[in-house]
N, C-alpha and C positions, 0 to 999 in steps of 0.2 A: 504494500500500500504506500502510495506516494504521500509525502508530507503535505503537499499542496492540496491533496484531496481532503485530508483531515481539516486543514485550515478552512477550506470552502464549506465543509460540513458544519464546523463549529460556528462560523460567522453567520450562518443562517438563523441561529437561535436568537441572538440579541436583535438582529434586524427584524425578524418576525415579531418579537416582543414589542419593539418600538412602533412598528407599523400598526399592530392591533391596538396598542394603547392610544396612539394618535387618532385612529379611525373612529373611536368613540366620540371624540371632540369634533371631528369633521362632521360626523353624523348628526350631532346636536345642532350645529350651525345650519345644516341643510334642512333639518326638521323645523327650525325657526322660520325658514323661508317658505317651504312647501311640504305637502305630504306626498307629492309625486303621484297622486291618484287623480286622473283626469275627471273633471266635472264634479269632484267631491271635495269639499273643504272640511276636513275633520278639525275639531277643536285642537288648538296647539297645546301640547303638554311638553314640558321641558323639565330639566333637573339642574340643580346648582353644581358648579364645577367641583366643589369639595366632595359632594356625594358621588359624582360621576367618576372621580379618581378611584374610589374603592371598587366600583363595578368594572372599570377599565383594567385594574390590576388583576381582579378575579378572572376576567375574560382572557387576558394575555397569558396568565399562568395555565389556565385550563387548555388553551389552544396548544401551547408548547408541550404540555403533558400528552395530549391526544396524538400529536404528530410524532413525538418521541416514542410512545408506546407502539406505534405502527411503523417505526423505522424510516420515517420520511426525512430524517436528517442524515441518512446513510445512503441516499440515492447517488449512484456514480454518474460521472459526466457522460459516460457511454450508454446510460440507461435511456429508455424511451421517454422523451420529454412530454409527449402527449399523455402517456400513462401517468406520469408524475403530476401533471396538471389536473387530470381527472381524479387522482387520489386526493389532491389538495381540496378540490371541490367537494368530494365525498365526505372527507373528515371535517370540512368546514360546516357541512349540514349537520353532522353529528354534534359538533360544538354548539350550534344553534339550539338543538334540542336539549342537550345537557344544560346549557346556560339558562334556558327558560325554566327547566325543572328546578335548578338550584335556587334561582331568585324567587321562585314561587314557594319553595319549601322553607327558605330562610327569611321570608318576608316577616317583618316585625320581630324576628328573633336576633338576627345579626344586622339586617338593613332596616333602618327606620324610615327610609323613603323608598318610593317605587320608581324604577326606571321605565320611561315610556317604551312600549313595545316597538313602535316605529323606529326609535333611535337604535334599538338592538338590531332590527332588521336592516336598517341602513348601514350600520357598522359591519354586519356580516357581508353585505354586498361590496362595500368599499374595500375592506381588507382582503377579501378573496381575490379581487382584481389586482390589488397592489402586491400581494404576496406572489401571484403568478408573474407579474412584471418584474418583481425582485429576482425571481428564479431565472427569468430570461436574461436579465442584465448580468447576473453572476456567471451564468453559463457562457455568455459571449465574452466576458472579461477573461475567464479561464481559457476558453478556446484561443483568444488573441495571444495570451501569454505563452501558451503552448506552441502556437504557430511561430512566434518570434524566438522560441527556444529560451525564453526567460524561465519557464518551468520545464522540467524534464519530461519527455514523452515516455510512454510505457514501452519497454524493450521486449521484443518478441523473439523467441526461438522457434523456428519452423522445422518440423520433422517431415522430411519428404525424400522420396527416391525418384520423383518426376523431374524431367529436364526443364530448363528454364522456359522454353516455349509452351509447354503444357500448363504451367501454372503462372504464365505471364500476367493474366488478368488479376489474379489474387495478389501477386507481388506489386503490381502497379497501383491497385486500389489501396493497399496498405501504405505504400510509399506516399500517396497523396493525402493520407489521413492527418488530421490535426493532432491526434491523440497518440498514435502508435508509430513505432519505428522498428523495422526488422534489422537485426544485427547479426544473427547467427542462423545457420541451418545445420541439421544433423542427419546422418545416415551411415550405413556400413561403409559405403564408398563415396568418394567425392563426385558430384555431378556437375561441378564447375560452374557455379553461379558466382561470377567474378566479383561483384560488389558486396558479397556476403562472406563472412568468415565461416569456415567449415569446422565442425566438431564431429569426431569420428567414433565416439563411444559413449555409453551411458555413464562411465566413470568421469569423463570430461564434463558431461552435462551436470553431474553432481557437484563438481568443483565450481561450475558456473553458478549453481544455486547457492552454494555455501558462501560464495563471495558476493552474493546479492547483486549480480549483474544481469539478472533476468526477471521479468515481471509476469510473463505469460508464455505458455507453450501452445502452438497451433499445430495440430497433427493433420497431415494430408495423406501420406502413405509412407511406407518405409520397408527396408530389408531386415529390420530388427525382428528377433523371435518374439513369440508371445510372452515368454518369461522376461525378456528385456523390456518390453513395452509395459508389462505389469510393474516392474521395478521403477521405470520412469514415472508411471502414474503415481506410485507410492511416494516417490521423491517430491513430486509437486505438492502432495498433501503435507509431507513433513516440513517443507520449506515455504509453505503457504504461497505456492505459485498457481496461478489460474491455468487450468488445462481445458482446451477446447479443440474440436476437430471439425474439419470440413466434411459435410455429409454429401453422399451421392443422392441421386434422384429417388432411389428406393428408400434410403434412410429418411428423407423428407416425407415421403408418402406414408411411412410407417406411423407417423404421428396421427394419421386419420384412421385408426383401427378400432373396431368394435368386436365384441364377442357375440357370436350368434350360433344358431343350431341348424344343421341339415338333418331333419328328422330328430334323432336323439344324439347326433354326433356334434360335439362342440367344435366350432371352427372360428378362426379369426378372419374377419372381413377387412380388406384394405379399401377404404372409400376413395373415390376419385376427388372428392372435395368435401370439406366440412359443411358446405352450404346445402342443407337438406331440410325437408319437413318444415318445422316452425321457423327455422332460420330463414328459409326462402320467403315465407310470409312476412317476417319482420323486415326483410330487405325491401320488399314491395311497399310496405307501409312507410318505410324511410324514404323511398323514392317519391311517393305521393306527397309527403310533407315537404320535401325539398322542392317539388314542382309548385306547390302553393306559395312557398316563400319566394321562389323565382318570379312567379307571376306578379306578386306584390312589389318586390324590390327592384326588379330589372325592367319592368314594362317601359319606363321613360327612355332607357337606353335603347331598347328594342325599337321604339317609335322613332327616335331621332336618327338611328342608323338606317332605318328603312327610308326615311325622307332623303337623307344624304345620298344613298345609293340611287334612288329614283331621279334625283336632280342631275347626278353625273352621267348616268346612262339610263335614259327613259325606257329602254327595253324591259320587257317583263321576262322572268319573274324576279322579285326582290329576294325571295327565299328560294334557293336552288336545291333541287333534288339530285342526289348522287347515289348511284346504285352501289350497294355493298352486300357482303355475305355475312350472315349471322348464324345463329345456332342451327346445327344439323344441316348446314349447307344451303339454307334458304336465303333467297334474295329479299332485300328490303330497301326502301328509300331513306337515306340519311339526309336530314335537312340542315342547310347552312345558309348564312347570308351570302349572296352572290358577290364575290369580290373580283370577278373577271368580267370582261365585256362579253355580252351574251353570245356573240358570234364565235367566241373561242371556247365556249363551254361544251363539255362532253354531254350529249343529250340522250344517253342510253336509257335513262329513267323516264323519258317522255314518250309521247306518241310516236309510232313508227314512221310517221311522215317526216320526222326530223332526220336529216342526213348528217350524222356526226362524224363521218369518216375523215373529213378534212381536218376537223378539230382534233381528232384522235391522232392522225398522222403528224400534225404540227406539235402536239404534246410529246409524242415519242421522239421527235427530232430535238426538242428542247431538253428532254431527259438525257438523251445521248450526249449532248454538247454542254449542258449547263448544270446538270444535277450534282449536288454536293454530297449526296448519300448513295449508298450501294443498293441496287435493285434487289428485291422488289420494292423497297422504300425509295422514295425520291424527294428531293427538295430543290426546286429550280431557282438558281440565283439570278436576281435582276429579271424576273419573269416579265416579258413584254406584254403579256395578256392582262395584267392586273390593272385595276382602276386606281385612281389617285387615293381613294379612301382605304385601299387595301392594306397599306403599311400600318395604319393605325388600328384597324379592326383585327388584323392578324397578330400584331404585337401584344394586344391585351386579350386575345382569344375571343373577341366579341363575335366573330364569324361563327363560333360554335353555339351561341345562345339558342338558335332555333332547334337544336337537338333536344331541348326540353319537351318539344312536341313528341319526339320519339319516346321520351320518358313516359308520357301519359298514355301513348299507344301501347307502350311496354314491349317494343321490339328492341329497346335499349334500356340500360340501367345507368344510374349515376356513376357508379364505379364498377368497371369490368374490363376485360381485355379489349384492345382496339379492334374495330372491324375494318377489313381491307376490301379493296375493289376486286371484282372477279378475276381480272388479269393478274392481280397480285397473288390471290389465293391459289391460282394455278401453279405458282412457283413454290408452294409450301413443300417442305420435306414431310416425311411420314409423321415424325414426332410433333411437328408444328401444327398438324391438323387437329391436334387436341384443343387448340384455341377455339375451334368451332363447336365445342361441346356445351358452351354456355352463352348467354346473351352478351352483346358487345357493350362498349363504354360510352361515357361522356368524358370522364377523366380516368386515368389508369396508371399502373406502376411506372411504366417507362416515361410517362409525362412528367413525373416528379423525381425521376432518377436519371439524370444526364440527358434527357430529352433527345434533341436531334443528333447528339454525339453517339447515340447507340447505333450499332448496325442491326440488321434484322434478327440475327441469331440471338443477340443479347436482349433485344426487345421481347422476342418470343419467350426467352428463358424467364424474364421477369414476369410475363403474363402467366406462364405455367406455374411459377412459384406462387403467384397470387391465387390461382385456382386451388392449389394444394393446401394453402395455408390461410384461407379466407377467415376473417372474423370481423365483427363490427368495429373494433378498435382500429384495425388496419384500414378499413374504409374511411373512418374519421380522420386518420392520419394522412391518407392520400388527399382527401378533400382540403384539409388545412394547408398541406404542402403545395397544393395546386394554386392557392392564393399567393403564396410566396413566389412561385414560378411566374405567375401572370404579372404581378405588380412590381416585384424586385428583380425579375429575370434571372433568378438563381435556380 
């Protein structure tokens, strides 16, 4: 464990205490101005500062106690931040319930005055938001210090017998990390990864652990015997070294297992995805809620964009239909704002009277000469077919907004793998055809992980990972990261 990790754990305690304590007084001032309930003016109830100090101290100590008991001061920088924020919200609600019970039971026993309930509610809202912002700021400070090598990164030992080319993606990803640094690799024989130091035996690894020059072990594959690997694993436990391994696709799938029966024979079933039964229903409900929110919040943007497109190119339609392939190889129309001049649009989703051969040939020519991505994915640089408004609506993904109509029809979901055009799907390899086993996306894994820098193999791998490891938290994380991608271009 790094010293800076302990420091950043410890510093959260006084900061949380101060935030909660001050939130009581901010809440009091807000309550003097408004009750925040539209069209209802409740009688203003307040409390003197001397009495409020006692409640603020109680609330602050209670919150610190709840979070400490649930280990929220021991969250690592590499842990899921979305999960941490949800935990903060969850235990903040617990705090609210406990606090109300305590002040009710102790009324006129310890406390001679009553604290207005709206002040307590406002306090809960204020410090929940502020504590989450505090965590974001602390995390960014720690990341910055690690990036600048002011703080030391976690040193990793890799156990592998794979050549450099086979594990290049793993090595490059870790090299780019703000938190980790690979320094050694180990195997029975040297595989010549030039920029890493080679360790050739378990005894040498033990010396490395004893000298505290390693923080984590990442196992990929090796020539070591089972006995040697067991000793290695035991050494990581003795010297408190984190041990992790890269799973293959079968290992990942094994997480989706259930015990069932074939007549009276107990068998283990490996599910294709955790998304089944009631989870599928909950995902549909989630999609409908998001569609209603979209309709309320984004309608003005929808209207303005439609007008601007119509002014620039009066041709119809404003919302363009594009033929895509979805679940079980069925075709459907994906809706987008038209950001190309109508004469250049591929019209395979429209009536047969449209002759789109010329537009298709022109697109194929542009893909060949100007595409910045490898087929079947393509991205045409300085596309001459685009309208003037195209740069803006593509930059902020406004062209994707009409896909919420696909959401209500339910040939798409808010978070799923990406749907491709028929001519792209024809290029799928056998394992990539698995992407057609579920509904397609509005946002997806590759959208929030390296985006256009992915080749098609990596994008499909991310989508398959999503299928095998789906959960509500993952959906929420992808949605929140999507906003970061759109607004901050990260």
